C-alpha positions in Angstrom: -2.4 18.7 0.1 -5.4 16.7 1.2 -6.4 13.0 1.1 -9.7 11.8 0.0 -11.5 8.7 -1.3 -11.2 7.7 -4.9 -14.2 7.6 -7.0 -15.1 5.3 -9.8 -14.4 8.3 -12.1 -10.7 7.8 -11.1 -10.4 4.3 -12.3 -8.5 4.8 -15.2 -6.4 7.2 -13.5 -5.6 4.6 -10.9 -4.7 1.9 -13.5 -2.4 4.7 -15.3 -0.6 5.2 -11.9 -0.3 1.3 -11.8 1.2 1.3 -15.3 3.7 4.0 -14.3 4.6 2.3 -11.0 5.3 -1.2 -12.9 7.5 0.7 -15.4 9.5 2.2 -12.6 9.8 -0.9 -10.5 11.4 -2.4 -13.7 14.2 0.1 -13.7 14.9 0.0 -9.7 14.5 -3.8 -8.8 14.2 -7.2 -10.2 10.5 -7.6 -9.2 7.5 -5.8 -10.3 3.9 -5.9 -9.6 1.7 -8.0 -12.0 -1.6 -7.3 -13.3 -4.6 -6.1 -10.9 -8.0 -7.0 -11.7 -10.2 -4.3 -12.6 -13.3 -5.6 -10.6 -11.0 -5.6 -7.4 -10.3 -2.1 -7.7 -13.6 -1.1 -8.5 -14.8 -3.0 -5.2 -12.2 -1.3 -3.2 -13.4 2.1 -4.6 -17.3 1.0 -3.7 -16.0 0.1 -0.3 -14.1 3.4 0.2 -10.9 1.6 0.4 -9.1 3.4 -2.7 -7.6 6.8 -1.6 -5.8 9.6 -3.4 -3.5 12.5 -2.4 -4.4 15.8 -4.1 -1.9 18.6 -4.6 -2.7 21.7 -6.3 -5.8 19.9 -7.9 -3.8 17.1 -9.3 -3.7 13.6 -8.0 -0.2 13.1 -6.8 -0.2 9.7 -5.2 -2.8 6.8 -4.6 -3.0 3.8 -2.2 -5.5 1.3 -1.1 -6.4 0.1 2.5 -7.6 -3.2 3.7 -8.9 -4.0 7.1 -7.7 -7.6 7.4 -5.0 -9.4 5.7 -5.2 -13.0 7.1 -2.9 -14.7 4.5 0.1 -12.6 5.3 -0.6 -11.5 9.1 -2.3 -14.9 10.2 -3.8 -14.6 13.7 -2.7 -11.0 13.9 -5.1 -10.1 11.1 -7.9 -10.3 13.8 -6.4 -7.3 15.7 -7.8 -3.7 15.0 -5.5 -2.5 12.3 -5.3 -1.0 8.8 -3.1 -2.5 6.2 -1.8 0.0 3.6 -1.3 -1.4 0.0 -0.1 -0.4 -3.7 1.2 3.1 -2.7 1.9 4.8 -6.1 3.2 8.4 -6.5 2.9 10.1 -9.9 6.5 10.6 -11.3 6.0 14.3 -11.4 5.6 14.2 -7.4 8.5 11.8 -6.5 10.5 12.7 -3.6 7.8 14.4 -1.7 7.6 11.9 1.4 4.3 10.5 0.9 4.7 7.5 2.9 5.3 9.9 5.9 2.2 11.8 5.0 0.1 8.7 4.6 1.2 7.7 8.2 0.2 11.2 9.7 -3.2 10.6 8.0 -3.4 7.0 9.1 -2.8 7.8 12.7 -5.7 10.0 12.7 -7.9 7.6 10.5 -7.1 4.8 13.0 -7.9 7.1 16.1 -11.4 7.8 14.5 -11.8 4.2 13.6 -10.6 2.4 16.8 -7.6 0.8 15.1 -4.5 0.0 17.0 -2.0 -0.7 14.2 -0.8 0.6 10.9 0.6 -2.2 8.7 2.2 -2.7 5.4 4.3 -5.3 3.5 6.9 -5.2 0.7 9.2 -7.6 -1.0 11.6 -9.0 1.8 14.5 -8.9 -0.5 14.2 -5.2 -1.5 16.6 -3.6 1.3 16.0 -0.2 -0.1 12.3 -0.3 0.7 12.7 -2.3 3.8 15.1 0.5 5.2 12.9 3.3 3.7 9.8 1.8 5.9 12.0 1.6 9.0 13.1 5.4 8.3 9.6 6.2 8.0 8.8 4.8 11.6 7.6 1.4 10.8 8.8 -1.5 13.2 10.3 -4.2 10.8 8.7 -7.5 12.0 10.5 -10.0 9.8 9.6 -11.9 6.5 7.0 -14.6 5.8 7.3 -17.0 2.8 4.5 -17.0 0.3 4.5 -20.3 -1.9 2.1 -21.6 -4.4 -1.4 -22.2 -3.5 -2.1 -18.5 -2.4 -4.7 -16.5 -3.9 -2.6 -13.5 -3.7 -1.2 -11.9 -7.0 1.7 -13.7 -8.3 4.2 -11.0 -7.3 3.6 -11.8 -3.7 5.3 -15.1 -4.1 8.6 -15.5 -2.1 9.7 -13.5 1.1 7.7 -10.6 2.0 8.8 -8.1 4.8 6.2 -7.1 7.3 5.9 -3.8 9.1 3.8 -2.2 11.6 3.4 1.0 13.7 1.6 0.4 16.9 -0.7 3.2 18.0 
């Protein structure tokens, strides 16, 4: 297993993963992601913010990074942190604990890039994911309310749970 940047050649695969994730979300929760803009993902790839986990030559998991997230994290967004977004595991690889593997990788990435926090968010009314992220070592910081007028995707509306690991 190894983690590397996604390339523009991976874009269709990334959107296939998103489609699979949305279909799965519909079976386990009352909310799911909405459509993601292709130019946004292309830009993330160009900026080396899209990542993939490779196992036996196959992409098993994808995720995105951000280096600020002011809309959710307000003044904390100025702190040296990475923000993990859109973790998607291919159905053939579910149950492999990729969040824990991403955390191990993220700790090293943060050390190499002078970052002090690993952060992520999820729906605040999804106790299954909230508890899973806590089990993975994240500190649960509470929820923030996202209302109308945000530039975030529509699925961000409502209560979002915030998590961080301080390094």
